Residue, then its C-alpha position, 0 to 999 in steps of 0.5 A: x343814125x349813119x347813112x350810106x351815100x351813093x350816087x345814082x348811076x345816071x348822075x354819075x355818068x353825067x358828072x363823068x361826061x361833064x368832067x371830061x368835057x371840062x378837061x378838054x376845054x382846059x377848065x378842069x385838069x384830069x387827075x393822073x393817079x400819080x403818087x401823093x406826097x404828104x405835106x407832113x414831116x416824116x416824124x408826124x406821119x410815123x406818129x399818125x400811122x402808129x396811132x391808127x395801128x394801135x387803135x388810138x384813133x378808133x378809140x378817140x372817134x368812138x369817145x367823140x361819138x359817144x359824147x356827142x351823137x350829132x358828130x357820130x356820122x360826121 
């Protein structure tokens, strides 16, 4: 059975405040939302993108979940 995880709003506020304070102290860098540069070569990215687009990835995940229900929600 898959379960949806959610963060309590009060805990989320506490976590956000702790991150902000840690960043102010130089202990935890704030993320700037800049662009992500994949470490994968362009040909590998193209293969993965095509696998996602053609449904192969979803099929593989469904097969794994069918064969081992414990992994279905991993």
